[in-house]
C-alpha angles and dihedrals in degrees: 000000000000091000091050090050091057091050091053091051092048091050090052092050091046091051092047092053095050092043090065112113096245091055095041097107132127090255093061094041089058092045092050092048091050093049097040110021091171090070107089125201124204122188111226117219133198114205118202128186139161093239138032137188119217104203094184092064099022093238138131118228136180135235096006118161126210122206112205120195117184107317096332137076110252101184143352125199148079124312095358117197113233137162102259092197089065102028130078112215117214114187104191093183120195098026139102117241117211141153117287109272121251123212105202096193121045138146108201096170100057139060132176137184113262108278131201091217139025091247095083094065095087090057090052091053092051092048091052091049097045105031100041133057120225088252092055092049091049092051092049091048091051090052091050091047091057090049090055091053093049090050091057102264104130092175135032135184106218113203113195137283086109102115118245105343095314087138090062089054093050091047090053093044090056091048089052091047094240088129135013121251148111126291106282128213108188141193105197115216113352113248109240147162120259112304098029107204095318098118121193091012116166107241088234089069098038090117089075090076089069090061090064108021139042101237117205134182114190136355097287093056089047090056091048090051091054091051092051090052092050089049090054091050101241117174099218136015118236120199130182108230086182134011103207125206088033089047092210112141138192111237123249088249092054091047090050093051091048091051095044092050094045092052090048085066093042095253123141119227127220124188130213102219127166104164128059091244091054092048090049092049092049091049090050088053089055097238116175097232142012122213124213102350090184092164115042132152120223090248090054092049090050090052091051091051092047092052094044092237114164121238123211105191111192118208136141136215136268088256091065093042089054091056089049095053093043089054091053092057102261095141096152100104096205093049092046090050092053091050092048092048091051093046094046092049091055092045095046091049090054094046093047089048090055092046091047092050092067091225115152107270134185125186120252129165102194086198118165105140128114111250139145088272125084110248091258092049091047090053088055088060087069087064090048089056090061090049089052086055088057094242107160113261091228091061096038091055089053088057089055097042126021096017093050089048091052089049090054091050139318092236095050108116095215138102097050132076095224140128112283095019124114114274097247101144135155137184131211126199119272131342107337092192092060096035111033092177086068085085085086092059104074112176103165134038127180120179122185091347095308124110110233098168132028117162 
């Protein structure tokens, strides 16, 4: 013990000598790390910007500074006092600082050509399964993940269509810094009734559905599916309350057993539901969240609000719709404009209705189509859709930050720029309060205390 005590004293003296300002060079840092690898160094950083978004209170502020220490936020406020000998100051100037965005509904492992209807999705699933190896799909997914991060999404919730737990592997690869991407919260294969989403599938090839979905028949198989997912360490359970266009549906009893078993293991359940009946069934089963909900009666919406179930509506902007109609040969500008105006009016009415209802909402893009945008940029068009519906930017940003973080988990330290939270911070050009479309102009991205983009 006495010998160990001397070593500890010597180490302290050695560290004190080399911590002196005149020795504090990269050469000595490297030497010290080589001699004493257990001693860790973290570069403090002070971020300054003209504008700031407070997601917790849904307010825009000015001249707020953020002190980042390691991978956490140490302080937020005006004129923060920091040790300038240990802290790098980055004055970003005419930008708005805000929490890293969270996309609560992504599909990194799949891509389809733009379709005029939902019915083509099953074909896209089959093409990905048959035409691409698992390695190819993984490489494409990694590329898309990086594009999300560059676009300012520091976290995503990836909900199936990723083969057999390939999303779990990508999540872990990002954690281990094998590839670059946002924090991932994944579901593994979605749990579905017979047929999955493979519409018009010849019965001879029905086995393909098991390469992309967890097919269950009855309550016991539903319970077994949950236990497999828990074994594979998924973050969230995804169930298909309906499988349009196949129109096969899990029963309310099956949904209830799935939810009950998932919650026994501390897993949240989110339900894919397109029709009003499916949304109602999922709500009756007490799921935590409902995805899409394109058709929903007022009584169903009221039930969701009463139960505190989150909604993740998934829409995209006029920009994407224009590419869709152009692809399908509508070159007459006036005709295309009329179609877009009509489509946008319906969409905006629905989005504003959901906003006006006061139901819990988190942002999700559900984007998986091939466009001129990168996948991350395309996901941002989902935010633009809400802006087109004239939903206030202050509220919309809450959907894509603090609300999405709460949906992922109450103890997740994300979605807010606040002391003790993870340093996932982005900046967009200019004053976001005055120019909401500036959300598309990301110029700075920090994830886990590390700068990954600085334009």
